C-alpha positions in Angstrom: 0.0 0.0 0.0 1.1 3.6 -0.6 1.7 5.5 2.6 1.6 9.3 2.0 1.4 12.4 4.2 -0.8 15.1 2.7 -0.8 18.9 3.1 -4.0 20.9 2.9 -5.1 20.8 -0.8 -7.4 23.1 -2.7 -10.9 21.8 -2.3 -14.0 21.8 -4.6 -16.4 24.6 -3.8 -19.9 23.5 -4.5 -22.6 26.1 -3.7 -24.2 24.1 -0.9 -25.4 25.3 2.5 -24.4 24.7 6.1 -20.7 24.1 6.3 -20.1 26.5 9.2 -23.3 25.7 11.0 -22.5 22.0 10.7 -19.6 22.4 13.1 -21.9 23.4 15.9 -24.4 20.7 15.1 -21.6 18.1 15.2 -20.4 19.4 18.6 -23.9 19.2 20.0 -24.4 15.6 18.8 -21.0 14.6 20.1 -22.1 15.9 23.5 -25.2 13.7 23.3 -23.4 10.5 22.3 -19.7 10.5 21.4 -19.8 6.7 20.7 -22.0 7.2 17.6 -20.8 10.7 16.6 -17.2 9.7 17.0 -15.5 13.2 17.1 -16.1 16.7 18.2 -15.7 18.3 14.7 -16.6 17.4 11.1 -14.0 16.0 8.7 -11.7 18.8 7.4 -11.3 19.6 3.7 -8.0 17.7 3.3 -9.5 14.5 4.8 -12.7 14.8 2.7 -10.6 15.2 -0.4 -8.7 12.0 0.3 -11.8 10.0 1.3 -13.5 10.9 -2.0 -10.5 10.4 -4.2 -11.9 7.1 -5.6 -14.9 9.0 -6.9 -12.7 11.5 -8.7 -10.5 8.8 -10.2 -13.3 6.4 -11.2 -13.7 5.7 -14.9 -16.0 3.2 -16.5 -18.6 2.5 -19.1 -21.6 2.8 -16.8 -22.8 5.7 -14.5 -21.0 5.7 -11.2 -22.8 4.4 -8.1 -21.6 5.7 -4.7 -22.6 5.0 -1.1 -21.7 7.2 1.8 -22.3 5.8 5.3 -22.2 7.9 8.5 -22.3 11.3 6.7 -22.9 13.4 9.8 -23.3 17.1 9.0 -22.3 16.5 5.3 -18.7 17.7 5.3 -17.6 14.8 3.1 -21.0 14.8 1.3 -20.4 18.3 -0.1 -17.2 17.1 -1.8 -18.9 13.9 -3.0 -21.6 16.0 -4.6 -19.1 18.3 -6.3 -17.3 15.2 -7.7 -20.4 13.2 -8.7 -20.2 12.7 -12.5 -23.1 13.1 -14.9 -25.5 10.2 -14.5 -24.0 9.2 -11.1 -25.9 8.0 -8.1 -25.2 8.8 -4.4 -27.0 7.0 -1.6 -26.4 8.5 1.9 -27.0 6.4 5.0 -27.2 8.1 8.4 -28.5 6.7 11.6 -28.7 10.0 13.6 -32.1 11.6 12.8 -30.9 15.2 13.3 -28.0 14.7 11.0 -30.3 13.0 8.5 -32.6 16.0 8.5 -29.7 18.3 7.6 -28.6 15.9 4.8 -32.1 16.0 3.4 -31.7 19.8 3.1 -28.3 19.4 1.6 -29.6 16.9 -1.0 -32.6 19.2 -1.8 -30.2 22.2 -2.4 -28.1 20.0 -4.7 -31.2 19.0 -6.7 -32.3 22.6 -7.0 -28.9 23.9 -8.1 -27.1 23.6 -11.4 -25.3 20.4 -10.4 -28.6 18.7 -9.6 -29.0 17.7 -13.2 -25.8 15.6 -13.0 -27.0 12.7 -10.8 -29.4 11.2 -8.3 -29.0 11.7 -4.6 -31.1 10.0 -1.8 -30.8 10.1 2.0 -31.7 6.9 4.0 -32.2 6.8 7.7 -30.8 3.7 9.6 -27.8 1.6 10.2 -25.6 0.7 7.2 -25.4 -3.0 8.3 -29.2 -3.1 7.9 -29.3 -1.1 4.7 -31.0 -3.0 1.8 -30.1 -1.1 -1.3 -30.9 -3.7 -4.0 -27.8 -2.6 -5.8 -24.0 -2.7 -5.6 -21.6 0.3 -5.5 -18.5 1.3 -7.3 -17.3 3.4 -4.3 -18.3 3.3 -0.7 -17.1 6.2 1.6 -17.4 5.4 5.3 -17.5 8.2 7.9 -18.4 5.8 10.7 -16.3 5.9 14.0 -15.4 2.2 13.8 -13.0 2.3 16.7 -15.8 3.4 18.9 -17.8 0.2 18.3 -17.7 -3.3 19.6 -15.5 -5.7 17.5 -18.5 -7.8 16.5 -20.4 -4.7 15.2 -17.4 -3.7 13.2 -17.3 -7.2 11.6 -21.0 -6.8 10.7 -20.4 -3.3 9.2 -17.4 -4.5 7.2 -19.1 -7.6 6.0 -22.0 -5.5 4.8 -19.7 -3.1 3.0 -18.1 -5.9 1.1 -21.6 -7.3 0.2 -22.6 -3.8 -1.2 -19.3 -3.3 -3.1 -19.0 -4.3 -6.7 -16.1 -6.5 -7.7 -13.2 -4.0 -8.4 -15.0 -1.4 -6.3 -13.2 0.7 -3.6 -14.1 1.2 0.1 -12.6 4.4 1.5 -12.6 4.9 5.3 -10.6 6.7 8.0 -9.5 6.4 11.6 -7.9 9.0 13.8 -4.2 8.6 14.5 -2.9 7.8 17.9 -6.3 6.8 19.5 -5.0 3.4 20.6 -2.2 4.9 22.6 -4.4 7.6 24.1 -7.0 5.1 25.2 -4.4 2.9 26.8 -3.4 5.8 29.0 -6.7 7.3 30.0 -9.4 4.6 29.4 -10.3 1.6 31.5 -8.7 -1.8 30.7 -11.9 -3.1 29.2 -12.1 -0.1 26.9 -8.5 -0.4 25.9 -9.0 -4.1 25.1 -12.1 -3.3 23.1 -10.2 -0.7 21.1 -7.3 -3.0 20.5 -9.7 -5.8 19.3 -11.3 -3.4 16.8 -7.9 -2.4 15.5 -7.0 -6.1 15.0 -10.2 -6.7 13.1 -9.4 -3.7 10.8 -5.8 -4.8 10.3 -7.1 -8.1 8.9 -9.2 -6.3 6.3 -6.2 -4.0 5.5 -3.9 -7.0 4.9 -6.4 -8.7 2.7 -7.9 -5.8 0.7 -5.8 -2.8 1.2 -4.5 -0.9 -1.8 -3.5 2.5 -0.4 -3.1 4.4 2.8 -2.6 8.1 3.5 -1.8 10.1 6.6 -3.7 13.4 6.7 -2.1 15.7 9.2 -4.2 18.7 8.1 -7.2 17.5 10.0 -8.4 17.9 13.6 -7.4 15.4 14.9 -5.0 13.9 12.2 -6.3 10.9 10.5 -5.3 7.9 8.5 -7.3 7.0 5.3 -7.4 3.5 3.9 -8.7 2.4 0.5 -9.7 -1.3 0.3 -10.6 -3.0 -3.0 -12.9 -5.9 -3.4 
């Protein structure tokens, strides 16, 4: 796998609402439940750019089909919409009802704007491991805080991702750097063991399917991005 450190890149600038307000919404939801929200700030532009790189790079004879899971306030969604090619399809799965309502507004603004003629966008409420799409995807972008979940739930999520991914398709996901060491210092032993077990689950998928890895220092906190290919 490639292992590259990235500096802040220029980012797409779709005319879509709510980027600044989204930060406050994210902070409030993190205060409600850090386990499902996973951070105290939305993904930064540099991280969003790397996560969505498979969409920009995709080429093929048919329209591109994209799934985003755990979209939160839509920081990555905005970049996906800017990169969605003509005829492309984007399904967004979000379990948090307040985030999902904001994503509905984001999708509506996209449809009403000049880019809305390019592709189809739909928002689905629920857990991605229970999502029944009836289709497979060329690219899956995951914003879920996997290291906050139980190992068995991570296994279910990853198994579902692979079921939904077309052969040759790419799964793009991230994890914050240094969380294992931090938890070992401040968390309970049980929590540190849970975190280590999740990292071992993900290491298995990285060894089997990994094609690229980046470190994105220009994010709060810094993050690693992995691309897995089925």
